[in-house]
C-alpha positions in Angstrom: 0.1 -0.1 0.0 1.5 3.4 -1.1 1.2 6.0 1.5 1.0 9.8 0.6 4.1 10.5 2.7 6.1 8.2 0.4 5.1 10.2 -2.6 6.3 13.5 -1.2 10.2 13.1 -2.2 9.3 12.0 -5.7 7.0 15.0 -6.2 9.9 17.4 -6.0 11.2 16.4 -9.5 7.6 16.4 -10.8 6.8 19.8 -9.4 9.7 21.4 -11.1 8.9 19.7 -14.5 5.2 20.8 -14.3 6.3 24.4 -13.6 8.3 24.4 -16.8 5.3 23.1 -18.7 3.0 26.0 -17.5 3.7 28.4 -20.3 2.9 25.7 -22.9 -0.4 24.8 -21.2 -1.4 28.5 -21.0 -0.7 28.8 -24.8 -2.7 25.7 -25.4 -5.5 27.2 -23.4 -5.6 30.2 -25.8 -5.4 27.8 -29.0 -8.3 26.0 -27.6 -10.2 29.1 -27.1 -9.7 30.0 -30.7 -10.9 26.5 -31.5 -14.0 27.0 -29.4 -14.6 30.2 -31.3 -14.4 28.3 -34.7 -16.7 25.6 -33.4 -19.4 28.1 -32.6 -18.8 28.1 -28.8 -17.6 31.7 -28.4 -19.9 32.3 -25.5 -18.0 29.6 -23.4 -14.5 31.1 -24.1 -14.4 33.4 -20.9 -15.4 30.5 -18.8 -12.8 28.4 -20.3 -10.0 30.8 -20.0 -11.1 31.5 -16.4 -11.1 27.9 -15.6 -7.7 27.2 -17.2 -6.2 30.1 -15.2 -7.7 29.1 -11.9 -6.6 25.3 -12.4 -3.0 26.4 -13.6 -2.8 28.8 -10.6 -4.1 26.2 -8.2 -1.5 23.6 -9.4 1.4 26.3 -9.2 0.4 26.9 -5.5 0.0 23.3 -4.7 3.2 22.3 -6.1 5.2 25.2 -4.6 6.0 23.2 -1.3 7.9 20.6 -3.5 10.0 23.1 -5.3 11.8 24.2 -2.3 15.3 23.1 -1.3 13.8 20.9 1.2 10.5 19.5 -0.2 7.5 19.0 1.9 6.6 15.5 2.8 3.3 16.1 4.6 0.3 14.1 3.6 -2.0 17.2 3.1 0.5 19.0 0.8 0.9 15.8 -1.2 -3.0 15.4 -1.5 -3.3 18.9 -2.7 -0.5 18.5 -5.3 -2.0 15.3 -6.7 -5.5 16.8 -6.9 -4.0 19.7 -9.0 -2.6 17.2 -11.3 -6.1 15.4 -11.6 -7.9 18.7 -12.2 -5.5 19.8 -14.9 -5.7 16.5 -16.8 -9.4 16.4 -16.5 -9.9 20.1 -17.6 -7.7 19.8 -20.7 -8.8 16.3 -21.6 -12.5 17.2 -21.2 -12.2 20.2 -23.2 -10.4 18.1 -26.0 -13.3 15.7 -26.0 -15.8 18.6 -26.3 -13.9 19.9 -29.4 -13.9 16.5 -30.8 -17.7 16.4 -30.8 -17.7 19.2 -33.5 -16.4 17.0 -36.3 -14.5 19.9 -37.7 -11.4 18.5 -39.2 -9.0 21.1 -37.8 -10.6 20.9 -34.4 -10.6 17.1 -34.4 -6.9 17.2 -35.1 -6.3 19.7 -32.2 -8.2 17.5 -29.9 -6.2 14.4 -30.7 -2.9 16.4 -30.4 -4.1 17.8 -27.0 -4.6 14.2 -25.7 -1.3 13.0 -27.2 0.6 16.0 -25.7 -1.0 15.6 -22.4 0.2 12.0 -22.1 3.7 12.9 -23.1 3.9 15.6 -20.6 2.9 13.2 -17.8 5.7 10.8 -19.2 8.2 13.5 -18.3 6.6 14.7 -15.1 5.8 11.3 -13.7 8.9 9.5 -14.6 9.8 9.0 -10.8 6.6 7.3 -9.9 4.1 5.1 -11.6 1.4 6.4 -9.5 2.1 10.0 -10.6 2.1 9.1 -14.2 -1.4 7.3 -14.0 -2.8 10.1 -11.8 -1.8 12.6 -14.5 -2.1 10.5 -17.6 -5.2 8.6 -16.5 -7.8 11.2 -17.6 -6.1 11.5 -20.9 -6.3 7.8 -21.6 -10.0 7.7 -20.5 -10.9 10.6 -22.9 -8.9 8.9 -25.7 -11.0 5.7 -25.1 -14.2 7.7 -25.2 -13.6 9.2 -28.7 -14.9 6.2 -30.8 -17.7 5.7 -28.4 -18.8 9.4 -29.0 -18.8 8.7 -32.7 -21.0 5.7 -32.4 -23.4 7.8 -30.0 -23.5 10.5 -32.6 -24.6 7.7 -35.2 -21.4 8.1 -37.3 -19.9 4.7 -37.7 -17.5 5.5 -40.5 -14.0 4.6 -39.6 -14.9 3.7 -36.0 -13.0 0.5 -36.1 -9.9 2.2 -37.5 -10.2 4.9 -34.9 -10.6 2.4 -32.1 -7.6 0.3 -33.1 -5.5 3.5 -33.7 -6.5 4.8 -30.2 -5.6 1.5 -28.6 -2.1 1.3 -30.5 -1.4 4.8 -29.6 -2.3 4.2 -25.9 -0.2 0.9 -25.9 2.7 2.7 -27.5 2.5 5.5 -24.8 2.5 3.0 -22.0 5.4 1.1 -23.6 7.5 4.4 -23.9 6.7 5.3 -20.3 7.5 1.9 -19.0 11.0 1.7 -20.8 11.9 5.3 -19.8 10.7 4.5 -16.2 12.8 1.4 -15.9 15.8 3.3 -17.4 15.3 5.9 -14.8 15.1 3.5 -11.9 18.3 1.9 -13.3 20.0 5.3 -13.3 18.8 6.1 -9.9 20.1 2.7 -8.5 23.4 3.2 -10.4 23.8 6.7 -8.9 22.9 5.4 -5.3 25.5 2.7 -5.8 28.1 5.3 -7.0 27.3 7.5 -4.0 27.6 4.5 -1.7 30.9 3.5 -3.2 32.1 7.2 -3.0 31.2 7.4 0.7 33.1 4.0 1.2 36.2 5.4 -0.6 35.9 8.6 1.4 35.7 6.7 4.6 38.5 4.4 3.6 40.6 7.5 2.8 39.7 8.9 6.2 40.7 5.7 7.8 44.1 5.7 6.1 44.6 9.3 7.2 43.7 8.5 10.7 45.8 5.4 10.7 48.9 7.5 9.3 48.2 10.2 12.0 47.8 7.7 14.8 50.8 5.3 13.8 53.1 8.1 13.2 52.3 9.6 16.6 52.5 6.2 18.4 55.7 5.2 16.8 57.6 8.3 18.0 57.5 7.1 21.6 59.3 3.8 21.1 61.7 5.4 18.5 62.5 8.1 21.1 63.3 5.5 23.6 65.5 3.6 21.3 67.4 6.7 20.1 67.8 7.9 23.7 69.0 4.4 25.0 71.3 4.1 22.1 72.9 7.4 22.8 73.4 6.5 26.5 75.1 3.2 25.6 77.2 4.7 22.7 78.6 7.6 24.8 79.2 5.3 27.8 77.3 7.5 30.1 75.5 5.9 33.3 77.4 2.5 33.0 75.4 1.3 36.0 72.2 1.9 34.0 73.4 -0.2 31.0 71.2 -3.2 31.6 68.3 -1.0 32.3 68.8 1.0 29.2 69.1 -2.2 27.2 65.7 -3.4 28.6 64.2 0.0 27.6 65.4 -0.5 24.0 64.1 -4.1 23.9 60.7 -3.0 25.3 60.5 -0.1 22.8 61.4 -2.5 20.0 58.7 -5.0 20.9 56.3 -2.2 21.2 57.0 -1.2 17.7 56.7 -4.8 16.5 53.4 -5.1 18.1 52.0 -2.1 16.5 53.5 -3.2 13.0 51.9 -6.7 13.5 48.6 -5.3 14.3 48.9 -3.1 11.2 49.8 -6.1 9.0 47.1 -8.2 10.5 44.5 -5.6 9.8 45.7 -5.0 6.2 45.6 -8.8 5.7 42.0 -9.0 7.1 40.9 -6.1 4.8 42.3 -7.9 1.8 41.0 -11.4 2.8 44.4 -12.8 3.0 44.6 -13.8 6.6 45.2 -17.6 7.2 44.4 -19.5 10.2 46.5 -22.5 11.1 45.4 -25.9 12.6 47.5 -27.8 15.0 47.2 -29.6 18.4 47.7 -27.8 21.5 47.1 -28.1 25.3 44.8 -25.4 26.6 46.2 -25.2 30.2 49.6 -24.9 29.0 48.5 -22.0 26.5 46.8 -20.1 29.0 49.5 -20.7 31.8 52.3 -19.6 29.5 50.3 -16.4 28.6 49.5 -15.5 32.1 53.2 -16.0 33.1 54.3 -13.6 30.5 51.9 -11.0 31.9 52.5 -11.6 35.7 55.5 -9.4 35.9 53.9 -6.3 34.0 50.8 -6.7 36.2 52.8 -6.9 39.4 54.8 -3.8 38.4 51.6 -1.8 38.3 50.4 -3.3 41.7 47.8 -5.7 40.1 47.2 -9.4 40.7 46.7 -11.5 37.7 44.5 -14.4 38.7 44.3 -17.5 36.5 41.2 -19.8 36.5 41.3 -22.9 34.4 38.1 -25.0 34.6 40.0 -28.4 34.1 42.1 -30.4 36.3 43.3 -32.7 33.5 45.0 -31.7 30.1 42.6 -30.5 27.5 43.9 -31.0 23.9 42.4 -28.9 21.2 43.1 -28.4 17.5 43.2 -24.9 16.2 45.6 -21.9 15.9 47.4 -21.4 19.4 49.3 -18.5 18.1 46.2 -16.4 17.1 44.6 -17.6 20.4 47.5 -16.2 22.4 47.6 -13.0 20.2 44.0 -12.4 21.2 44.6 -13.2 25.1 47.6 -10.9 24.9 45.7 -7.9 23.5 42.9 -8.5 26.1 45.2 -8.9 29.1 47.4 -5.9 28.0 44.3 -3.7 27.7 43.1 -4.9 31.1 46.4 -4.0 32.8 46.5 -0.7 30.8 43.0 0.3 32.1 43.0 -1.1 35.7 44.5 1.3 38.1 44.3 -1.2 41.0 42.8 -4.6 41.9 42.6 -8.0 40.3 42.6 -9.1 36.6 41.0 -12.4 36.1 41.8 -14.8 33.2 39.3 -17.6 32.9 39.5 -20.6 30.6 37.1 -23.3 30.0 36.5 -25.9 27.1 33.5 -28.1 27.9 33.2 -31.1 25.4 30.0 -31.8 23.4 29.2 -33.3 20.1 32.7 -34.0 19.1 33.9 -30.4 19.8 35.1 -28.3 22.6 33.3 -25.0 23.2 36.5 -22.9 24.2 35.7 -19.9 26.3 38.3 -17.4 27.4 37.3 -14.5 29.5 39.4 -11.6 30.8 37.9 -9.7 33.5 39.2 -6.4 34.9 38.3 -3.8 37.6 38.9 -0.8 35.5 36.6 2.2 34.9 34.3 0.4 32.6 33.1 1.4 29.2 30.4 4.0 28.4 27.6 3.2 26.0 29.0 5.9 23.6 32.5 4.2 23.7 31.0 0.9 23.3 29.6 1.7 19.9 33.1 2.4 18.5 35.1 -0.1 20.6 35.8 -2.6 17.9 36.3 0.2 15.0 39.8 0.4 13.6 42.0 3.3 14.7 39.3 4.4 17.2 39.7 4.9 21.0 36.9 4.9 23.6 37.4 8.6 23.8 39.9 11.5 23.0 40.9 11.3 26.8 41.7 7.7 26.5 43.8 8.3 23.5 45.7 10.9 25.3 46.2 9.0 28.4 46.9 5.5 27.1 48.0 5.9 23.6 47.8 2.9 21.1 46.7 2.5 17.6 43.1 1.3 18.4 43.7 -1.8 16.3 44.2 -4.4 19.0 40.4 -5.2 19.6 39.5 -5.0 16.0 42.1 -7.5 15.1 41.1 -9.7 17.9 37.5 -9.8 16.9 38.2 -10.3 13.2 40.8 -13.3 14.2 37.9 -14.7 16.6 35.5 -14.6 13.6 38.0 -16.2 11.3 38.0 -19.0 13.6 34.2 -19.3 13.5 33.7 -17.7 16.9 33.3 -14.2 18.3 34.7 -11.7 20.8 32.0 -10.0 23.0 32.1 -7.5 25.8 30.0 -6.8 28.9 30.7 -3.5 30.8 29.1 -0.6 32.6 30.8 2.6 33.8 32.5 2.1 37.0 32.2 -1.7 37.0 35.0 -3.0 34.9 34.8 -4.9 31.7 34.5 -8.6 30.9 35.9 -9.6 27.2 34.8 -13.1 26.2 36.1 -15.2 23.4 34.0 -18.1 22.3 35.0 -20.6 19.6 34.1 -24.3 18.8 37.3 -26.3 18.4 37.8 -30.0 17.6 39.5 -32.2 20.0 43.3 -32.5 19.6 46.0 -35.2 20.0 48.6 -35.1 22.6 51.9 -34.1 21.2 55.4 -33.6 22.7 56.6 -29.9 22.8 59.5 -29.0 20.6 62.3 -28.2 23.0 64.5 -25.5 21.2 67.6 -24.0 22.6 66.7 -21.9 25.6 70.0 -20.1 26.5 70.9 -16.5 25.7 73.5 -17.8 23.1 74.5 -21.3 22.0 77.9 -22.7 22.9 79.1 -23.9 19.6 81.6 -26.8 19.3 83.7 -24.8 16.9 84.0 -21.3 15.4 81.6 -21.3 12.4 81.6 -19.4 9.1 78.4 -17.4 8.5 77.3 -15.4 5.3 74.7 -12.8 6.0 72.9 -11.7 2.7 70.7 -8.6 3.0 70.2 -5.6 0.7 69.9 -3.1 3.7 72.9 -2.0 5.6 71.1 -1.6 9.0 70.0 -5.1 8.8 73.5 -6.4 8.0 74.8 -4.4 11.0 72.1 -5.8 13.2 73.0 -9.4 12.3 76.6 -8.8 13.1 75.7 -7.2 16.4 73.4 -10.1 17.4 76.1 -12.7 16.4 79.0 -10.8 18.0 78.7 -13.1 21.3 79.2 -16.2 19.2 82.4 -15.0 17.8 81.6 -16.5 14.4 83.5 -15.7 11.2 80.9 -13.4 9.5 80.9 -12.2 5.8 78.1 -10.1 4.4 76.6 -9.6 0.9 74.3 -6.7 -0.2 72.5 -8.7 -3.0 72.0 -12.2 -4.5 74.6 -12.0 -7.1 77.4 -11.0 -4.6 76.3 -13.8 -2.4 76.6 -16.4 -5.1 80.1 -15.0 -5.9 81.2 -15.5 -2.4 79.6 -18.9 -2.1 81.6 -20.0 -5.2 84.8 -18.7 -3.8 84.8 -20.2 -0.2 83.1 -22.6 2.2 80.6 -21.5 4.7 78.7 -23.3 7.4 75.6 -21.3 7.5 73.9 -18.8 5.2 71.5 -16.2 6.5 69.3 -15.1 3.6 67.0 -12.2 3.3 64.0 -13.2 1.1 62.9 -9.9 -0.3 65.8 -8.3 -2.2 66.1 -6.4 -5.4 67.5 -8.0 -8.5 67.4 -11.7 -7.6 65.5 -12.3 -4.4 66.4 -14.8 -1.6 64.4 -17.7 -3.0 66.0 -17.4 -6.4 69.5 -17.1 -5.0 68.9 -20.3 -2.9 67.7 -22.1 -6.0 70.7 -21.0 -8.0 72.9 -22.1 -5.1 71.4 -25.5 -4.8 71.7 -26.1 -8.6 75.5 -24.9 -8.6 76.9 -28.3 -7.3 79.6 -26.0 -5.9 81.3 -25.7 -2.5 78.1 -24.6 -0.7 75.6 -26.4 -2.6 74.3 -28.3 0.4 75.0 -25.5 3.1 72.1 -24.8 5.4 70.2 -21.7 4.4 68.3 -19.9 7.0 65.7 -17.4 5.3 64.1 -14.4 7.0 61.5 -12.0 5.9 58.7 -9.8 7.0 56.1 -11.7 5.0 54.7 -14.4 7.3 52.0 -15.9 5.2 52.0 -19.6 4.9 52.3 -19.4 1.1 55.5 -17.3 1.4 57.0 -19.4 4.0 56.3 -22.6 1.9 57.9 -20.9 -1.1 61.1 -20.4 1.0 61.3 -24.1 1.8 60.4 -25.0 -1.9 63.4 -22.9 -3.0 65.7 -25.0 -0.9 66.0 -23.0 2.4 66.3 -25.4 5.4 65.0 -23.0 8.0 62.9 -19.7 8.1 62.7 -16.8 10.6 60.2 -13.8 10.8 61.5 -10.2 10.8 62.3 -8.4 12.9 64.9 -11.1 14.0 64.8 -11.9 17.6 68.2 -12.8 19.0 66.9 -16.1 20.7 65.2 -17.3 17.6 68.3 -16.6 15.5 70.4 -18.5 18.0 67.9 -21.5 18.0 68.1 -21.5 14.2 71.8 -21.6 14.2 71.9 -24.2 16.9 69.6 -26.4 14.7 71.6 -25.7 11.6 75.1 -26.4 13.1 73.6 -29.6 14.9 72.5 -30.9 11.6 75.7 -30.0 9.9 77.7 -31.7 12.6 75.5 -35.0 12.4 76.1 -34.9 8.6 79.9 -34.5 9.1 80.0 -37.3 11.6 78.2 -39.5 9.1 80.9 -39.2 6.5 81.4 -35.7 5.1 82.1 -32.2 6.3 79.5 -29.7 4.9 80.9 -26.7 3.0 83.9 -28.7 1.8 82.7 -30.7 -1.2 84.8 -30.7 -4.2 83.8 -28.3 -7.0 
């Protein structure tokens, strides 16, 4: 059922079109007055002209509310506008029918043209609504159908059949034209609406990017300042008693920057639909306890208690992505510590079994200030903080919760929150995971630096000087024989000239990248064709890592390089090499 209020917005276009038609209608009224004079109806001319002026004036007044910048939508105004349209069509159509009855050839032509013109003008003014077209054009169609009937009433049957068929064909043609134009107009309206929607999305995306650039540039200044200040203190030898504390400051700042970059990368992957979720077995209690152990010291430094509650006495093995689950928990616990001035933070974990799956529930409850309803509405929006005061006080990119919820949904679950001002907040992750199989944990090297059986020869390949200097600094405690290369071509030249025990290979380099360099090395059958190659890159997608192994690399590390991870990789590489050597051949010394 169409309401009058819904017609109001459409009448705006129709009202402007009908105002443009007013001079033509007034001229037509004069022409029809002349026809009345020629048809012997001169006495009715004043009445006709007065009626035409009155109806035209009434329509102009009734349509005025819809020609404004903000058209009226009231039911009364719409009703008066529609009434003026009906009166106009009835007046001119009725007069055309009266002229038709004179049987004067010229006047009959004028009558037919008047009805045809009335239909055409309503095609233009009623293009936005079928209701408007039939209200304005209906009387003209009715009078067109009455023309052959009048001939029959007058007893003149000559050509009535042709006249009836012609009227029907003309009416059908007009309706067909209107229908095609109407649908074309609707398609144009939909296309314009879609274009505007896409424009708004693009503008919103640009605003998000601008916000991201502003926030990230602001937030990165804090850790960068700490790193520069600490590095200057260490370089200048000032405050030697604070050397360890300064180093810890630099490490914390670097990890803060890494966390920001990881959030940005994850957000970009999710926007592009490129985020991959792994599936492997893990034990729930171990995952939660390790995560809680990591945050115990930061909580204690702030005077908070981190309470862990695991709703299982026995081990619960699940199959999912423990890295991403830990990432979500880290975000939630980090926020809880940040926003809780005093009290207890509680980490709860439960995974009841049912229907072949475990319903994993992880909840982090804090005793902070809580979240207002206004802040709740934008809590999971990227680059948004609860308020300007929160952004100034606590900083951050505002991506942590966004990334956490998207990760939860990629796993088939969700991240929800319950909070009230002054009552803290409880964030809950719920996701269904299948049962896993118990596995033995891989025990990597745990020391700060491995004790190597002999002095090893290492080639570090990276196109950036800072990265080469960083690798040299990290490897300094091992006292290795280190050589460096700035690109793949130089690396292959060095590898052809002398033997190495391990190659550290940057994956993304100009010219030939790390993968292609490794493929050429393996195919060379030279001194180092079988040397262990440890790749490293910022691209952590499974496809990129698989490509490294497919190229012939024996191990892979993510950037930025963590010293412990690099030491572990070297430990694995040298242990494997020593095993091969003991079996009958020293790696790196094959005959060319």
